[in-house]
N, CA, C, O and the ligand as a Tripos MOL2 file, in Angstrom:
@<TRIPOS>MOLECULE
protein
  301   299    76     0     0
PROTEIN
NO_CHARGES

@<TRIPOS>ATOM
      1 N          24.6590   35.7050   29.4200 N.3       1 MET1
      2 CA         24.5760   34.2690   29.2930 C.3       1 MET1
      3 C          25.9470   33.6160   29.1960 C.2       1 MET1
      4 O          26.8220   34.1110   28.4860 O.2       1 MET1
      5 N          26.1370   32.5230   29.8960 N.am      2 GLU2
      6 CA         27.4380   31.8760   29.8640 C.3       2 GLU2
      7 C          27.4980   30.9490   28.6300 C.2       2 GLU2
      8 O          26.7830   29.9530   28.5240 O.2       2 GLU2
      9 N          28.3780   31.3330   27.7260 N.am      3 CYS3
     10 CA         28.4260   30.5790   26.4960 C.3       3 CYS3
     11 C          29.8360   30.3030   25.9930 C.2       3 CYS3
     12 O          30.0370   29.8390   24.8710 O.2       3 CYS3
     13 N          30.7970   30.5980   26.8460 N.am      4 ARG4
     14 CA         32.1700   30.3850   26.4050 C.3       4 ARG4
     15 C          32.5020   28.9780   26.1030 C.2       4 ARG4
     16 O          33.4460   28.6820   25.3710 O.2       4 ARG4
     17 N          31.7140   28.0920   26.6780 N.am      5 HIS5
     18 CA         31.9850   26.6430   26.4390 C.3       5 HIS5
     19 C          31.6640   26.2920   24.9810 C.2       5 HIS5
     20 O          32.0640   25.2350   24.4920 O.2       5 HIS5
     21 N          30.9440   27.1780   24.2930 N.am      6 LEU6
     22 CA         30.6520   26.9380   22.8910 C.3       6 LEU6
     23 C          31.7770   27.3760   21.9750 C.2       6 LEU6
     24 O          31.7960   27.0650   20.7840 O.2       6 LEU6
     25 N          32.7190   28.1090   22.5650 N.am      7 ASP7
     26 CA         33.8520   28.7030   21.7980 C.3       7 ASP7
     27 C          34.5000   27.7210   20.8380 C.2       7 ASP7
     28 O          34.7230   28.0370   19.6690 O.2       7 ASP7
     29 N          34.7890   26.5760   21.3160 N.am      8 ASP8
     30 CA         35.5580   25.6040   20.5280 C.3       8 ASP8
     31 C          34.7270   24.9270   19.4540 C.2       8 ASP8
     32 O          35.2550   24.1980   18.6150 O.2       8 ASP8
     33 N          33.4400   25.1680   19.4830 N.am      9 LEU9
     34 CA         32.5490   24.3610   18.6370 C.3       9 LEU9
     35 C          32.1770   25.0050   17.2920 C.2       9 LEU9
     36 O          31.6780   24.3370   16.3860 O.2       9 LEU9
     37 N          32.4280   26.2990   17.1840 N.am     10 TYR10
     38 CA         31.8890   26.9910   15.9790 C.3      10 TYR10
     39 C          32.4850   26.5260   14.6940 C.2      10 TYR10
     40 O          31.7650   26.3770   13.7060 O.2      10 TYR10
     41 N          33.7810   26.2870   14.6590 N.am     11 GLU11
     42 CA         34.3910   25.8120   13.4060 C.3      11 GLU11
     43 C          33.8070   24.4320   13.0370 C.2      11 GLU11
     44 O          33.4780   24.1510   11.8840 O.2      11 GLU11
     45 N          33.7010   23.6120   14.0540 N.am     12 LEU12
     46 CA         33.1330   22.2810   13.8400 C.3      12 LEU12
     47 C          31.6530   22.3670   13.4180 C.2      12 LEU12
     48 O          31.1720   21.5970   12.5860 O.2      12 LEU12
     49 N          30.9830   23.3020   14.0080 N.am     13 TYR13
     50 CA         29.5620   23.5380   13.6680 C.3      13 TYR13
     51 C          29.4370   23.8690   12.1610 C.2      13 TYR13
     52 O          28.5750   23.3360   11.4620 O.2      13 TYR13
     53 N          30.3130   24.7530   11.6940 N.am     14 LEU14
     54 CA         30.2230   25.1830   10.3160 C.3      14 LEU14
     55 C          30.6660   24.0430    9.3740 C.2      14 LEU14
     56 O          30.2320   23.9730    8.2240 O.2      14 LEU14
     57 N          31.4970   23.1960    9.8590 N.am     15 LEU15
     58 CA         31.9440   22.0540    9.0390 C.3      15 LEU15
     59 C          30.9400   20.8880    9.0770 C.2      15 LEU15
     60 O          31.1180   19.8790    8.3940 O.2      15 LEU15
     61 N          29.9130   21.0450    9.8660 N.am     16 GLY16
     62 CA         28.9530   19.9830   10.0070 C.3      16 GLY16
     63 C          29.4680   18.7610   10.7700 C.2      16 GLY16
     64 O          29.0310   17.6310   10.5520 O.2      16 GLY16
     65 N          30.4160   19.0350   11.6770 N.am     17 ALA17
     66 CA         31.0750   17.8870   12.3180 C.3      17 ALA17
     67 C          30.5910   17.6900   13.7870 C.2      17 ALA17
     68 O          31.1670   16.9120   14.5480 O.2      17 ALA17
     69 N          29.5360   18.4090   14.1410 N.am     18 LEU18
     70 CA         29.0230   18.2900   15.5530 C.3      18 LEU18
     71 C          27.9800   17.2240   15.6390 C.2      18 LEU18
     72 O          27.3460   16.8710   14.6450 O.2      18 LEU18
     73 N          27.8020   16.7170   16.8140 N.am     19 GLY19
     74 CA         26.6800   15.8220   17.1100 C.3      19 GLY19
     75 C          25.3730   16.6010   17.1800 C.2      19 GLY19
     76 O          25.3720   17.8310   17.2260 O.2      19 GLY19
     77 N          24.3010   15.8960   17.1860 N.am     20 VAL20
     78 CA         22.9590   16.5250   17.1790 C.3      20 VAL20
     79 C          22.7530   17.4540   18.3800 C.2      20 VAL20
     80 O          22.2390   18.5630   18.2400 O.2      20 VAL20
     81 N          23.1640   16.9820   19.5580 N.am     21 SER21
     82 CA         22.8610   17.7720   20.7200 C.3      21 SER21
     83 C          23.7040   19.0680   20.7690 C.2      21 SER21
     84 O          23.2110   20.1300   21.1500 O.2      21 SER21
     85 N          24.9730   18.9500   20.3760 N.am     22 GLU22
     86 CA         25.7940   20.2100   20.3520 C.3      22 GLU22
     87 C          25.2480   21.1660   19.2830 C.2      22 GLU22
     88 O          25.1930   22.3800   19.4800 O.2      22 GLU22
     89 N          24.8630   20.6030   18.1910 N.am     23 ARG23
     90 CA         24.3730   21.4730   17.1010 C.3      23 ARG23
     91 C          23.0960   22.1760   17.5130 C.2      23 ARG23
     92 O          22.9340   23.3610   17.2230 O.2      23 ARG23
     93 N          22.1960   21.4940   18.1730 N.am     24 SER24
     94 CA         20.9350   22.1680   18.5330 C.3      24 SER24
     95 C          21.2130   23.1720   19.7080 C.2      24 SER24
     96 O          20.5400   24.1960   19.8280 O.2      24 SER24
     97 N          22.1870   22.8540   20.5360 N.am     25 GLU25
     98 CA         22.5580   23.8480   21.5600 C.3      25 GLU25
     99 C          22.9980   25.1740   20.9320 C.2      25 GLU25
    100 O          22.6080   26.2570   21.3680 O.2      25 GLU25
    101 N          23.8290   25.0420   19.8850 N.am     26 ILE26
    102 CA         24.2950   26.2290   19.1860 C.3      26 ILE26
    103 C          23.1430   26.9390   18.4750 C.2      26 ILE26
    104 O          23.0200   28.1630   18.5310 O.2      26 ILE26
    105 N          22.3380   26.1800   17.8350 N.am     27 HIS27
    106 CA         21.1350   26.7700   17.1330 C.3      27 HIS27
    107 C          20.3330   27.6110   18.1040 C.2      27 HIS27
    108 O          20.0010   28.7650   17.8320 O.2      27 HIS27
    109 N          20.0290   27.0070   19.2470 N.am     28 GLU28
    110 CA         19.2280   27.6570   20.2190 C.3      28 GLU28
    111 C          19.8870   28.9340   20.7120 C.2      28 GLU28
    112 O          19.2530   29.9770   20.8750 O.2      28 GLU28
    113 N          21.1990   28.8050   20.9440 N.am     29 HIS29
    114 CA         21.9160   29.9530   21.4940 C.3      29 HIS29
    115 C          22.0050   31.0710   20.4790 C.2      29 HIS29
    116 O          21.8730   32.2330   20.8640 O.2      29 HIS29
    117 N          22.2180   30.7940   19.2260 N.am     30 LEU30
    118 CA         22.3010   31.8580   18.2230 C.3      30 LEU30
    119 C          20.9380   32.5160   17.9840 C.2      30 LEU30
    120 O          20.8640   33.6830   17.5980 O.2      30 LEU30
    121 N          19.8880   31.7770   18.2110 N.am     31 ARG31
    122 CA         18.5570   32.3340   18.1050 C.3      31 ARG31
    123 C          18.3410   33.4780   19.1240 C.2      31 ARG31
    124 O          17.5610   34.4040   18.9020 O.2      31 ARG31
    125 N          19.0670   33.3650   20.2400 N.am     32 ALA32
    126 CA         18.9390   34.3640   21.2560 C.3      32 ALA32
    127 C          19.7860   35.6310   20.9690 C.2      32 ALA32
    128 O          19.8910   36.5330   21.8000 O.2      32 ALA32
    129 N          20.3720   35.6570   19.7790 N.am     33 ASP33
    130 CA         21.1190   36.8580   19.3340 C.3      33 ASP33
    131 C          22.2350   37.2520   20.2690 C.2      33 ASP33
    132 O          22.3940   38.4330   20.5790 O.2      33 ASP33
    133 N          23.0110   36.2870   20.7270 N.am     34 CYS34
    134 CA         24.1070   36.6340   21.6200 C.3      34 CYS34
    135 C          25.1930   37.3130   20.7710 C.2      34 CYS34
    136 O          25.7020   36.7270   19.8160 O.2      34 CYS34
    137 N          25.5380   38.5510   21.1320 N.am     35 PRO35
    138 CA         26.4950   39.3400   20.3090 C.3      35 PRO35
    139 C          27.8610   38.6810   20.3060 C.2      35 PRO35
    140 O          28.5520   38.7130   19.2880 O.2      35 PRO35
    141 N          28.2620   38.0930   21.4000 N.am     36 TYR36
    142 CA         29.5660   37.4080   21.4720 C.3      36 TYR36
    143 C          29.6420   36.2730   20.4660 C.2      36 TYR36
    144 O          30.6110   36.1480   19.7180 O.2      36 TYR36
    145 N          28.6140   35.4570   20.4610 N.am     37 CYS37
    146 CA         28.6500   34.2600   19.6120 C.3      37 CYS37
    147 C          28.4030   34.6060   18.1560 C.2      37 CYS37
    148 O          28.8490   33.8830   17.2660 O.2      37 CYS37
    149 N          27.6910   35.7090   17.8970 N.am     38 THR38
    150 CA         27.5170   36.0980   16.5040 C.3      38 THR38
    151 C          28.8730   36.4690   15.9570 C.2      38 THR38
    152 O          29.2180   36.0830   14.8400 O.2      38 THR38
    153 N          29.6570   37.2190   16.7320 N.am     39 GLU39
    154 CA         31.0170   37.5730   16.3180 C.3      39 GLU39
    155 C          31.8910   36.3500   16.2300 C.2      39 GLU39
    156 O          32.7020   36.2160   15.3140 O.2      39 GLU39
    157 N          31.7320   35.4930   17.1470 N.am     40 ARG40
    158 CA         32.5640   34.2490   17.1990 C.3      40 ARG40
    159 C          32.2360   33.3810   15.9380 C.2      40 ARG40
    160 O          33.1290   32.7640   15.3570 O.2      40 ARG40
    161 N          31.0020   33.3520   15.5530 N.am     41 LEU41
    162 CA         30.6290   32.5710   14.3930 C.3      41 LEU41
    163 C          31.1810   33.1970   13.1240 C.2      41 LEU41
    164 O          31.5450   32.4980   12.1780 O.2      41 LEU41
    165 N          31.2370   34.5030   13.1160 N.am     42 ARG42
    166 CA         31.8100   35.2230   11.9540 C.3      42 ARG42
    167 C          33.2640   34.8330   11.8250 C.2      42 ARG42
    168 O          33.7130   34.5040   10.7270 O.2      42 ARG42
    169 N          34.0200   34.8600   12.9230 N.am     43 GLN43
    170 CA         35.4190   34.4990   12.9540 C.3      43 GLN43
    171 C          35.6140   33.0280   12.4960 C.2      43 GLN43
    172 O          36.5250   32.7040   11.7340 O.2      43 GLN43
    173 N          34.7460   32.1950   12.9810 N.am     44 ALA44
    174 CA         34.8400   30.7750   12.6880 C.3      44 ALA44
    175 C          34.6250   30.5560   11.1650 C.2      44 ALA44
    176 O          35.2590   29.7000   10.5480 O.2      44 ALA44
    177 N          33.7210   31.3540   10.5960 N.am     45 ALA45
    178 CA         33.4470   31.2490    9.1670 C.3      45 ALA45
    179 C          34.7060   31.5600    8.3810 C.2      45 ALA45
    180 O          35.0080   30.8940    7.3900 O.2      45 ALA45
    181 N          35.4480   32.5810    8.8240 N.am     46 LEU46
    182 CA         36.7170   32.9580    8.1670 C.3      46 LEU46
    183 C          37.7350   31.8600    8.2880 C.2      46 LEU46
    184 O          38.4230   31.5440    7.3190 O.2      46 LEU46
    185 N          37.8470   31.2640    9.4730 N.am     47 THR47
    186 CA         38.7960   30.2020    9.7240 C.3      47 THR47
    187 C          38.5010   28.9970    8.8240 C.2      47 THR47
    188 O          39.3900   28.4120    8.2050 O.2      47 THR47
    189 N          37.2160   28.6610    8.7840 N.am     48 VAL48
    190 CA         36.8280   27.5070    7.9400 C.3      48 VAL48
    191 C          37.1210   27.8020    6.4600 C.2      48 VAL48
    192 O          37.5580   26.9400    5.6970 O.2      48 VAL48
    193 N          36.8610   29.0480    6.1030 N.am     49 TYR49
    194 CA         37.1470   29.4400    4.6990 C.3      49 TYR49
    195 C          38.6470   29.2530    4.3740 C.2      49 TYR49
    196 O          39.0090   28.6750    3.3490 O.2      49 TYR49
    197 N          39.5020   29.7590    5.2770 N.am     50 PHE50
    198 CA         40.9200   29.6210    5.0430 C.3      50 PHE50
    199 C          41.3930   28.1550    5.0950 C.2      50 PHE50
    200 O          42.2990   27.7320    4.3760 O.2      50 PHE50
    201 N          40.7310   27.4180    5.9790 N.am     51 LEU51
    202 CA         41.0690   25.9890    6.0980 C.3      51 LEU51
    203 C          40.7610   25.2630    4.7990 C.2      51 LEU51
    204 O          41.4140   24.2800    4.4490 O.2      51 LEU51
    205 N          39.7710   25.7560    4.1020 N.am     52 ALA52
    206 CA         39.3460   25.0680    2.8850 C.3      52 ALA52
    207 C          40.0820   25.5290    1.6140 C.2      52 ALA52
    208 O          39.9340   24.9210    0.5540 O.2      52 ALA52
    209 N          40.8480   26.5700    1.7260 N.am     53 LEU53
    210 CA         41.5780   27.0970    0.6210 C.3      53 LEU53
    211 C          42.5900   26.0710    0.1290 C.2      53 LEU53
    212 O          43.3040   25.4720    0.9320 O.2      53 LEU53
    213 N          42.6570   25.8630   -1.1850 N.am     54 PRO54
    214 CA         43.6090   24.8570   -1.6560 C.3      54 PRO54
    215 C          45.0490   25.2540   -1.5130 C.2      54 PRO54
    216 O          45.8800   24.4040   -1.1950 O.2      54 PRO54
    217 N          45.3960   26.5420   -1.7390 N.am     55 ASP55
    218 CA         46.8100   26.9010   -1.4890 C.3      55 ASP55
    219 C          46.8810   27.6010   -0.1440 C.2      55 ASP55
    220 O          46.0230   28.4190    0.1900 O.2      55 ASP55
    221 N          47.8800   27.2840    0.6000 N.am     56 ARG56
    222 CA         47.9590   27.6400    1.9900 C.3      56 ARG56
    223 C          48.8150   28.8390    2.2120 C.2      56 ARG56
    224 O          49.8610   28.7480    2.8550 O.2      56 ARG56
    225 N          48.4040   29.9470    1.7020 N.am     57 LYS57
    226 CA         49.1750   31.1910    1.9780 C.3      57 LYS57
    227 C          48.7810   31.6670    3.3840 C.2      57 LYS57
    228 O          49.5590   32.3550    4.0460 O.2      57 LYS57
    229 N          47.6170   31.3160    3.8230 N.am     58 VAL58
    230 CA         47.1770   31.7120    5.1610 C.3      58 VAL58
    231 C          47.3270   30.4990    6.0790 C.2      58 VAL58
    232 O          46.8420   29.4110    5.7690 O.2      58 VAL58
    233 N          47.9750   30.6910    7.1620 N.am     59 ARG59
    234 CA         48.1890   29.6200    8.1370 C.3      59 ARG59
    235 C          47.0200   29.4860    9.0630 C.2      59 ARG59
    236 O          46.6160   30.4530    9.7080 O.2      59 ARG59
    237 N          46.4570   28.2680    9.1380 N.am     60 VAL60
    238 CA         45.4880   28.0270   10.1750 C.3      60 VAL60
    239 C          46.2490   27.5870   11.4410 C.2      60 VAL60
    240 O          47.1640   26.7670   11.3620 O.2      60 VAL60
    241 N          45.8680   28.1330   12.6010 N.am     61 PRO61
    242 CA         46.5670   27.7320   13.8090 C.3      61 PRO61
    243 C          46.5640   26.2250   13.9830 C.2      61 PRO61
    244 O          45.5100   25.5930   13.9120 O.2      61 PRO61
    245 N          47.7080   25.6550   14.2050 N.am     62 GLN62
    246 CA         47.8550   24.2060   14.3090 C.3      62 GLN62
    247 C          46.9130   23.5410   15.3070 C.2      62 GLN62
    248 O          46.2720   22.5460   14.9690 O.2      62 GLN62
    249 N          46.8150   24.0590   16.5150 N.am     63 PRO63
    250 CA         45.9450   23.3730   17.4750 C.3      63 PRO63
    251 C          44.5060   23.2410   16.9770 C.2      63 PRO63
    252 O          43.8430   22.2200   17.1570 O.2      63 PRO63
    253 N          44.0540   24.3340   16.3370 N.am     64 LEU64
    254 CA         42.6750   24.3010   15.8130 C.3      64 LEU64
    255 C          42.5410   23.2490   14.6850 C.2      64 LEU64
    256 O          41.5680   22.4950   14.6390 O.2      64 LEU64
    257 N          43.5190   23.2190   13.8010 N.am     65 LYS65
    258 CA         43.4780   22.2700   12.7440 C.3      65 LYS65
    259 C          43.4710   20.8570   13.2960 C.2      65 LYS65
    260 O          42.6740   20.0220   12.8690 O.2      65 LYS65
    261 N          44.3470   20.5920   14.2340 N.am     66 ALA66
    262 CA         44.4060   19.2870   14.8320 C.3      66 ALA66
    263 C          43.0850   18.9070   15.4940 C.2      66 ALA66
    264 O          42.6230   17.7690   15.4100 O.2      66 ALA66
    265 N          42.5020   19.8910   16.1470 N.am     67 GLN67
    266 CA         41.2220   19.6150   16.8240 C.3      67 GLN67
    267 C          40.1130   19.3050   15.8520 C.2      67 GLN67
    268 O          39.3000   18.4080   16.0740 O.2      67 GLN67
    269 N          40.0890   20.0760   14.7470 N.am     68 VAL68
    270 CA         39.0440   19.8580   13.7380 C.3      68 VAL68
    271 C          39.2330   18.4680   13.1060 C.2      68 VAL68
    272 O          38.2610   17.7410   12.9060 O.2      68 VAL68
    273 N          40.4730   18.1090   12.7980 N.am     69 LEU69
    274 CA         40.7030   16.8350   12.1610 C.3      69 LEU69
    275 C          40.3720   15.6940   13.1210 C.2      69 LEU69
    276 O          39.7930   14.6890   12.7100 O.2      69 LEU69
    277 N          40.7330   15.8420   14.3950 N.am     70 ARG70
    278 CA         40.4450   14.8250   15.3680 C.3      70 ARG70
    279 C          38.9240   14.5700   15.4130 C.2      70 ARG70
    280 O          38.4640   13.4290   15.4360 O.2      70 ARG70
    281 N          38.1750   15.6730   15.4250 N.am     71 ARG71
    282 CA         36.7480   15.5680   15.5390 C.3      71 ARG71
    283 C          36.1840   14.8870   14.3030 C.2      71 ARG71
    284 O          35.2830   14.0550   14.4170 O.2      71 ARG71
    285 N          36.6920   15.2230   13.1320 N.am     72 LEU72
    286 CA         36.2160   14.6720   11.9260 C.3      72 LEU72
    287 C          36.4760   13.1550   11.8300 C.2      72 LEU72
    288 O          35.6660   12.3890   11.3090 O.2      72 LEU72
    289 N          37.6420   12.7680   12.3550 N.am     73 ILE73
    290 CA         38.0330   11.3600   12.2830 C.3      73 ILE73
    291 C          37.1850   10.5490   13.2200 C.2      73 ILE73
    292 O          36.8440    9.4040   12.9240 O.2      73 ILE73
    293 N          36.8390   11.1280   14.3500 N.am     74 LYS74
    294 CA         36.0830   10.4310   15.3570 C.3      74 LYS74
    295 C          34.6850   10.0270   14.8820 C.2      74 LYS74
    296 O          34.1290    9.0250   15.3330 O.2      74 LYS74
    297 N          34.1420   10.8020   13.9880 N.am     75 LYS75
    298 CA         32.7540   10.5550   13.5110 C.3      75 LYS75
    299 C          32.6830    9.3040   12.7170 C.2      75 LYS75
    300 O          31.6110    8.9360   12.2390 O.2      75 LYS75
    301 ZN         26.8460   33.3640   23.2620 Zn       76 ZN76
@<TRIPOS>BOND
     1     1     2 1
     2     2     3 1
     3     3     4 2
     4     3     5 am
     5     5     6 1
     6     6     7 1
     7     7     8 2
     8     7     9 am
     9     9    10 1
    10    10    11 1
    11    11    12 2
    12    11    13 am
    13    13    14 1
    14    14    15 1
    15    15    16 2
    16    15    17 am
    17    17    18 1
    18    18    19 1
    19    19    20 2
    20    19    21 am
    21    21    22 1
    22    22    23 1
    23    23    24 2
    24    23    25 am
    25    25    26 1
    26    26    27 1
    27    27    28 2
    28    27    29 am
    29    29    30 1
    30    30    31 1
    31    31    32 2
    32    31    33 am
    33    33    34 1
    34    34    35 1
    35    35    36 2
    36    35    37 am
    37    37    38 1
    38    38    39 1
    39    39    40 2
    40    39    41 am
    41    41    42 1
    42    42    43 1
    43    43    44 2
    44    43    45 am
    45    45    46 1
    46    46    47 1
    47    47    48 2
    48    47    49 am
    49    49    50 1
    50    50    51 1
    51    51    52 2
    52    51    53 am
    53    53    54 1
    54    54    55 1
    55    55    56 2
    56    55    57 am
    57    57    58 1
    58    58    59 1
    59    59    60 2
    60    59    61 am
    61    61    62 1
    62    62    63 1
    63    63    64 2
    64    63    65 am
    65    65    66 1
    66    66    67 1
    67    67    68 2
    68    67    69 am
    69    69    70 1
    70    70    71 1
    71    71    72 2
    72    71    73 am
    73    73    74 1
    74    74    75 1
    75    75    76 2
    76    75    77 am
    77    77    78 1
    78    78    79 1
    79    79    80 2
    80    79    81 am
    81    81    82 1
    82    82    83 1
    83    83    84 2
    84    83    85 am
    85    85    86 1
    86    86    87 1
    87    87    88 2
    88    87    89 am
    89    89    90 1
    90    90    91 1
    91    91    92 2
    92    91    93 am
    93    93    94 1
    94    94    95 1
    95    95    96 2
    96    95    97 am
    97    97    98 1
    98    98    99 1
    99    99   100 2
   100    99   101 am
   101   101   102 1
   102   102   103 1
   103   103   104 2
   104   103   105 am
   105   105   106 1
   106   106   107 1
   107   107   108 2
   108   107   109 am
   109   109   110 1
   110   110   111 1
   111   111   112 2
   112   111   113 am
   113   113   114 1
   114   114   115 1
   115   115   116 2
   116   115   117 am
   117   117   118 1
   118   118   119 1
   119   119   120 2
   120   119   121 am
   121   121   122 1
   122   122   123 1
   123   123   124 2
   124   123   125 am
   125   125   126 1
   126   126   127 1
   127   127   128 2
   128   127   129 am
   129   129   130 1
   130   130   131 1
   131   131   132 2
   132   131   133 am
   133   133   134 1
   134   134   135 1
   135   135   136 2
   136   135   137 am
   137   137   138 1
   138   138   139 1
   139   139   140 2
   140   139   141 am
   141   141   142 1
   142   142   143 1
   143   143   144 2
   144   143   145 am
   145   145   146 1
   146   146   147 1
   147   147   148 2
   148   147   149 am
   149   149   150 1
   150   150   151 1
   151   151   152 2
   152   151   153 am
   153   153   154 1
   154   154   155 1
   155   155   156 2
   156   155   157 am
   157   157   158 1
   158   158   159 1
   159   159   160 2
   160   159   161 am
   161   161   162 1
   162   162   163 1
   163   163   164 2
   164   163   165 am
   165   165   166 1
   166   166   167 1
   167   167   168 2
   168   167   169 am
   169   169   170 1
   170   170   171 1
   171   171   172 2
   172   171   173 am
   173   173   174 1
   174   174   175 1
   175   175   176 2
   176   175   177 am
   177   177   178 1
   178   178   179 1
   179   179   180 2
   180   179   181 am
   181   181   182 1
   182   182   183 1
   183   183   184 2
   184   183   185 am
   185   185   186 1
   186   186   187 1
   187   187   188 2
   188   187   189 am
   189   189   190 1
   190   190   191 1
   191   191   192 2
   192   191   193 am
   193   193   194 1
   194   194   195 1
   195   195   196 2
   196   195   197 am
   197   197   198 1
   198   198   199 1
   199   199   200 2
   200   199   201 am
   201   201   202 1
   202   202   203 1
   203   203   204 2
   204   203   205 am
   205   205   206 1
   206   206   207 1
   207   207   208 2
   208   207   209 am
   209   209   210 1
   210   210   211 1
   211   211   212 2
   212   211   213 am
   213   213   214 1
   214   214   215 1
   215   215   216 2
   216   215   217 am
   217   217   218 1
   218   218   219 1
   219   219   220 2
   220   219   221 am
   221   221   222 1
   222   222   223 1
   223   223   224 2
   224   223   225 am
   225   225   226 1
   226   226   227 1
   227   227   228 2
   228   227   229 am
   229   229   230 1
   230   230   231 1
   231   231   232 2
   232   231   233 am
   233   233   234 1
   234   234   235 1
   235   235   236 2
   236   235   237 am
   237   237   238 1
   238   238   239 1
   239   239   240 2
   240   239   241 am
   241   241   242 1
   242   242   243 1
   243   243   244 2
   244   243   245 am
   245   245   246 1
   246   246   247 1
   247   247   248 2
   248   247   249 am
   249   249   250 1
   250   250   251 1
   251   251   252 2
   252   251   253 am
   253   253   254 1
   254   254   255 1
   255   255   256 2
   256   255   257 am
   257   257   258 1
   258   258   259 1
   259   259   260 2
   260   259   261 am
   261   261   262 1
   262   262   263 1
   263   263   264 2
   264   263   265 am
   265   265   266 1
   266   266   267 1
   267   267   268 2
   268   267   269 am
   269   269   270 1
   270   270   271 1
   271   271   272 2
   272   271   273 am
   273   273   274 1
   274   274   275 1
   275   275   276 2
   276   275   277 am
   277   277   278 1
   278   278   279 1
   279   279   280 2
   280   279   281 am
   281   281   282 1
   282   282   283 1
   283   283   284 2
   284   283   285 am
   285   285   286 1
   286   286   287 1
   287   287   288 2
   288   287   289 am
   289   289   290 1
   290   290   291 1
   291   291   292 2
   292   291   293 am
   293   293   294 1
   294   294   295 1
   295   295   296 2
   296   295   297 am
   297   297   298 1
   298   298   299 1
   299   299   300 2
@<TRIPOS>SUBSTRUCTURE
     1 MET1         2 RESIDUE 1 A MET
     2 GLU2         6 RESIDUE 1 A GLU
     3 CYS3        10 RESIDUE 1 A CYS
     4 ARG4        14 RESIDUE 1 A ARG
     5 HIS5        18 RESIDUE 1 A HIS
     6 LEU6        22 RESIDUE 1 A LEU
     7 ASP7        26 RESIDUE 1 A ASP
     8 ASP8        30 RESIDUE 1 A ASP
     9 LEU9        34 RESIDUE 1 A LEU
    10 TYR10       38 RESIDUE 1 A TYR
    11 GLU11       42 RESIDUE 1 A GLU
    12 LEU12       46 RESIDUE 1 A LEU
    13 TYR13       50 RESIDUE 1 A TYR
    14 LEU14       54 RESIDUE 1 A LEU
    15 LEU15       58 RESIDUE 1 A LEU
    16 GLY16       62 RESIDUE 1 A GLY
    17 ALA17       66 RESIDUE 1 A ALA
    18 LEU18       70 RESIDUE 1 A LEU
    19 GLY19       74 RESIDUE 1 A GLY
    20 VAL20       78 RESIDUE 1 A VAL
    21 SER21       82 RESIDUE 1 A SER
    22 GLU22       86 RESIDUE 1 A GLU
    23 ARG23       90 RESIDUE 1 A ARG
    24 SER24       94 RESIDUE 1 A SER
    25 GLU25       98 RESIDUE 1 A GLU
    26 ILE26      102 RESIDUE 1 A ILE
    27 HIS27      106 RESIDUE 1 A HIS
    28 GLU28      110 RESIDUE 1 A GLU
    29 HIS29      114 RESIDUE 1 A HIS
    30 LEU30      118 RESIDUE 1 A LEU
    31 ARG31      122 RESIDUE 1 A ARG
    32 ALA32      126 RESIDUE 1 A ALA
    33 ASP33      130 RESIDUE 1 A ASP
    34 CYS34      134 RESIDUE 1 A CYS
    35 PRO35      138 RESIDUE 1 A PRO
    36 TYR36      142 RESIDUE 1 A TYR
    37 CYS37      146 RESIDUE 1 A CYS
    38 THR38      150 RESIDUE 1 A THR
    39 GLU39      154 RESIDUE 1 A GLU
    40 ARG40      158 RESIDUE 1 A ARG
    41 LEU41      162 RESIDUE 1 A LEU
    42 ARG42      166 RESIDUE 1 A ARG
    43 GLN43      170 RESIDUE 1 A GLN
    44 ALA44      174 RESIDUE 1 A ALA
    45 ALA45      178 RESIDUE 1 A ALA
    46 LEU46      182 RESIDUE 1 A LEU
    47 THR47      186 RESIDUE 1 A THR
    48 VAL48      190 RESIDUE 1 A VAL
    49 TYR49      194 RESIDUE 1 A TYR
    50 PHE50      198 RESIDUE 1 A PHE
    51 LEU51      202 RESIDUE 1 A LEU
    52 ALA52      206 RESIDUE 1 A ALA
    53 LEU53      210 RESIDUE 1 A LEU
    54 PRO54      214 RESIDUE 1 A PRO
    55 ASP55      218 RESIDUE 1 A ASP
    56 ARG56      222 RESIDUE 1 A ARG
    57 LYS57      226 RESIDUE 1 A LYS
    58 VAL58      230 RESIDUE 1 A VAL
    59 ARG59      234 RESIDUE 1 A ARG
    60 VAL60      238 RESIDUE 1 A VAL
    61 PRO61      242 RESIDUE 1 A PRO
    62 GLN62      246 RESIDUE 1 A GLN
    63 PRO63      250 RESIDUE 1 A PRO
    64 LEU64      254 RESIDUE 1 A LEU
    65 LYS65      258 RESIDUE 1 A LYS
    66 ALA66      262 RESIDUE 1 A ALA
    67 GLN67      266 RESIDUE 1 A GLN
    68 VAL68      270 RESIDUE 1 A VAL
    69 LEU69      274 RESIDUE 1 A LEU
    70 ARG70      278 RESIDUE 1 A ARG
    71 ARG71      282 RESIDUE 1 A ARG
    72 LEU72      286 RESIDUE 1 A LEU
    73 ILE73      290 RESIDUE 1 A ILE
    74 LYS74      294 RESIDUE 1 A LYS
    75 LYS75      298 RESIDUE 1 A LYS
    76 ZN76       301 GROUP 0 **** ****
């Protein structure tokens, strides 16, 4: 299944920053047990976790952080 276009969305998905249609697309896709996306979601969970840490010993990649912030501001 072609699902690489969902790649950029998992962090936003976990942060609850996606629109309804994107969110339901991800729901539906994860229900299909795609191994790639299951792994991707696991990585995204780690990223979001580090993003939320109050002290920044772990660096979140800047482009990702910028992307997440942009998305959040747009809502
Ligand atoms: Zn997938």
